[in-house]
GUGUMAR-863536 format. One record per residue: x, y, z of N, C-alpha, C, O in turn; residue number from 1. Coordinates in steps of 0.1 Angstrom, whole numbers, padded with zeros to 4 digits. Layout:
<nodes>
     nx     ny     nz    cax    cay    caz     cx     cy     cz     ox     oy     oz    n
      X      Y      Z      X      Y      Z      X      Y      Z      X      Y      Z  NUM
...
</nodes>
This chain:
<nodes>
     nx     ny     nz    cax    cay    caz     cx     cy     cz     ox     oy     oz    n
   0051   0004  -0640   0039   0010  -0644   0033   0018  -0632   0033   0013  -0621    1
   0030   0031  -0634   0026   0039  -0623   0012   0037  -0618   0009   0040  -0606    2
   0003   0032  -0626  -0011   0029  -0622  -0011   0016  -0615  -0002   0007  -0616    3
  -0021   0013  -0607  -0022   0000  -0600  -0025  -0011  -0610  -0031  -0008  -0620    4
  -0020  -0023  -0607  -0022  -0034  -0617  -0037  -0036  -0620  -0041  -0038  -0631    5
  -0046  -0035  -0610  -0060  -0037  -0612  -0066  -0027  -0621  -0074  -0030  -0630    6
  -0062  -0014  -0619  -0067  -0004  -0628  -0062  -0005  -0642  -0069  -0002  -0652    7
  -0049  -0009  -0643  -0043  -0012  -0657  -0051  -0023  -0664  -0054  -0022  -0675    8
  -0053  -0034  -0656  -0060  -0045  -0662  -0074  -0041  -0666  -0079  -0045  -0677    9
  -0081  -0033  -0658  -0095  -0029  -0661  -0095  -0020  -0674  -0103  -0022  -0682   10
  -0085  -0011  -0675  -0084  -0003  -0686  -0081  -0011  -0699  -0087  -0009  -0709   11
  -0072  -0021  -0698  -0070  -0029  -0710  -0082  -0036  -0714  -0085  -0036  -0726   12
  -0090  -0042  -0705  -0102  -0049  -0709  -0112  -0039  -0715  -0119  -0042  -0724   13
  -0113  -0027  -0709  -0123  -0017  -0713  -0119  -0013  -0728  -0128  -0013  -0736   14
  -0107  -0009  -0730  -0103  -0004  -0743  -0104  -0016  -0753  -0108  -0013  -0765   15
  -0100  -0028  -0750  -0102  -0039  -0759  -0116  -0040  -0763  -0119  -0042  -0775   16
  -0126  -0039  -0754  -0140  -0040  -0757  -0144  -0028  -0766  -0152  -0030  -0775   17
  -0140  -0016  -0763  -0143  -0005  -0771  -0138  -0006  -0785  -0145  -0003  -0794   18
  -0126  -0011  -0786  -0120  -0013  -0800  -0128  -0023  -0808  -0130  -0022  -0820   19
  -0132  -0034  -0801  -0140  -0045  -0807  -0154  -0040  -0812  -0159  -0044  -0823   20
  -0160  -0031  -0804  -0174  -0026  -0808  -0174  -0013  -0816  -0185  -0010  -0821   21
  -0163  -0007  -0818  -0163   0006  -0825  -0165   0004  -0840  -0160  -0005  -0846   22
  -0172   0013  -0846  -0174   0013  -0860  -0162   0020  -0867  -0160   0018  -0879   23
  -0155   0028  -0860  -0143   0035  -0865  -0132   0035  -0854  -0131   0026  -0846   24
  -0125   0046  -0854  -0115   0048  -0844  -0121   0052  -0830  -0132   0057  -0829   25
  -0113   0049  -0820  -0117   0052  -0806  -0109   0065  -0802  -0097   0065  -0804   26
  -0116   0075  -0797  -0108   0087  -0793  -0104   0087  -0779  -0110   0079  -0771   27
  -0095   0095  -0775  -0090   0096  -0761  -0102   0100  -0752  -0103   0095  -0742   28
  -0110   0110  -0756  -0121   0114  -0748  -0131   0102  -0746  -0137   0101  -0735   29
  -0133   0094  -0756  -0142   0082  -0755  -0137   0073  -0744  -0144   0068  -0735   30
  -0124   0070  -0744  -0118   0061  -0734  -0118   0067  -0720  -0122   0060  -0710   31
  -0115   0080  -0719  -0115   0086  -0705  -0129   0087  -0700  -0131   0085  -0688   32
  -0139   0089  -0708  -0153   0089  -0704  -0157   0076  -0699  -0164   0074  -0689   33
  -0154   0065  -0706  -0157   0052  -0703  -0150   0047  -0690  -0155   0040  -0682   34
  -0137   0051  -0689  -0129   0047  -0677  -0132   0055  -0665  -0130   0051  -0654   35
  -0137   0068  -0667  -0141   0076  -0656  -0130   0084  -0650  -0131   0089  -0639   36
  -0118   0084  -0657  -0107   0091  -0651  -0097   0094  -0663  -0098   0087  -0673   37
  -0088   0103  -0661  -0078   0106  -0671  -0069   0093  -0672  -0067   0086  -0663   38
  -0063   0091  -0684  -0055   0079  -0687  -0041   0083  -0690  -0033   0075  -0696   39
  -0037   0095  -0688  -0023   0100  -0692  -0012   0091  -0686  -0002   0089  -0692   40
  -0014   0086  -0674  -0004   0077  -0668  -0002   0065  -0676   0009   0059  -0677   41
  -0012   0060  -0682  -0011   0048  -0690  -0006   0051  -0704   0000   0042  -0710   42
  -0007   0063  -0709   0000   0067  -0721   0015   0068  -0718   0023   0064  -0726   43
   0018   0074  -0707   0032   0076  -0703   0039   0062  -0701   0051   0060  -0704   44
   0031   0052  -0697   0036   0039  -0695   0036   0030  -0707   0040   0018  -0707   45
   0032   0036  -0718   0031   0029  -0732   0021   0018  -0732   0022   0009  -0741   46
   0011   0018  -0723   0000   0008  -0724  -0009   0013  -0735  -0015   0004  -0742   47
  -0011   0026  -0736  -0020   0031  -0747  -0011   0040  -0756  -0001   0046  -0752   48
  -0015   0040  -0769  -0008   0048  -0779  -0018   0058  -0784  -0030   0055  -0785   49
  -0013   0070  -0787  -0022   0081  -0792  -0017   0085  -0805  -0005   0084  -0809   50
  -0026   0091  -0813  -0023   0096  -0826  -0031   0108  -0828  -0043   0108  -0827   51
  -0024   0119  -0831  -0031   0132  -0832  -0034   0134  -0847  -0025   0134  -0855   52
  -0047   0137  -0849  -0052   0138  -0863  -0060   0151  -0865  -0063   0158  -0855   53
  -0062   0155  -0877  -0071   0166  -0880  -0082   0160  -0889  -0080   0154  -0899   54
  -0095   0163  -0884  -0106   0159  -0892  -0108   0167  -0905  -0101   0177  -0906   55
  -0116   0162  -0914  -0118   0169  -0926  -0123   0184  -0924  -0120   0193  -0932   56
  -0131   0186  -0913  -0136   0199  -0910  -0125   0208  -0904  -0128   0220  -0900   57
  -0113   0203  -0901  -0102   0211  -0896  -0101   0210  -0881  -0092   0215  -0875   58
  -0110   0203  -0874  -0109   0202  -0859  -0099   0190  -0856  -0097   0181  -0863   59
  -0093   0192  -0845  -0083   0182  -0840  -0090   0171  -0833  -0101   0173  -0827   60
  -0084   0159  -0834  -0090   0147  -0827  -0077   0139  -0822  -0068   0138  -0830   61
  -0078   0133  -0810  -0068   0124  -0805  -0073   0110  -0805  -0082   0107  -0797   62
  -0068   0102  -0814  -0072   0088  -0814  -0063   0080  -0803  -0052   0084  -0800   63
  -0069   0070  -0798  -0062   0062  -0788  -0065   0047  -0790  -0076   0043  -0793   64
  -0054   0039  -0787  -0056   0025  -0789  -0046   0017  -0780  -0037   0023  -0774   65
  -0049   0005  -0778  -0040  -0003  -0770  -0027  -0006  -0777  -0026  -0007  -0789   66
  -0016  -0006  -0769  -0003  -0010  -0775  -0002  -0025  -0774   0001  -0031  -0764   67
  -0005  -0031  -0785  -0006  -0046  -0786   0007  -0053  -0783   0008  -0065  -0781   68
   0018  -0046  -0783   0031  -0051  -0780   0035  -0050  -0765   0045  -0056  -0760   69
   0027  -0043  -0757   0029  -0042  -0743   0026  -0055  -0736   0016  -0062  -0739   70
   0035  -0060  -0727   0033  -0073  -0721   0019  -0075  -0714   0014  -0086  -0716   71
   0014  -0065  -0707   0001  -0067  -0701  -0010  -0068  -0711  -0019  -0076  -0709   72
  -0009  -0060  -0721  -0020  -0061  -0732  -0019  -0075  -0739  -0030  -0081  -0741   73
  -0007  -0079  -0742  -0006  -0092  -0748  -0011  -0103  -0739  -0018  -0113  -0744   74
  -0009  -0102  -0726  -0014  -0112  -0717  -0029  -0113  -0716  -0035  -0123  -0714   75
  -0035  -0101  -0716  -0049  -0100  -0713  -0058  -0100  -0726  -0071  -0102  -0724   76
  -0053  -0099  -0737  -0061  -0100  -0750  -0056  -0111  -0758  -0045  -0116  -0757   77
  -0065  -0115  -0767  -0062  -0126  -0776  -0059  -0121  -0790  -0060  -0129  -0800   78
  -0056  -0109  -0792  -0054  -0102  -0805  -0042  -0107  -0811  -0039  -0102  -0823   79
</nodes>
């Protein structure tokens, strides 16, 4: 994993909390704003999964979630 273990662990906990409290999907910009930094390295490392969608109004949105099969995510979450 290219990110430091502590930042990866922080991100997993953050995204887990965001997913728990979200009324709907969590977007990539939501996660990056909460994390305070780009998370592309964690997408590259398969810690996060993304899904590109189109809203009903035609605008693009990138959804983001934890990869629950990733060993670090499984270790840090009880999902």
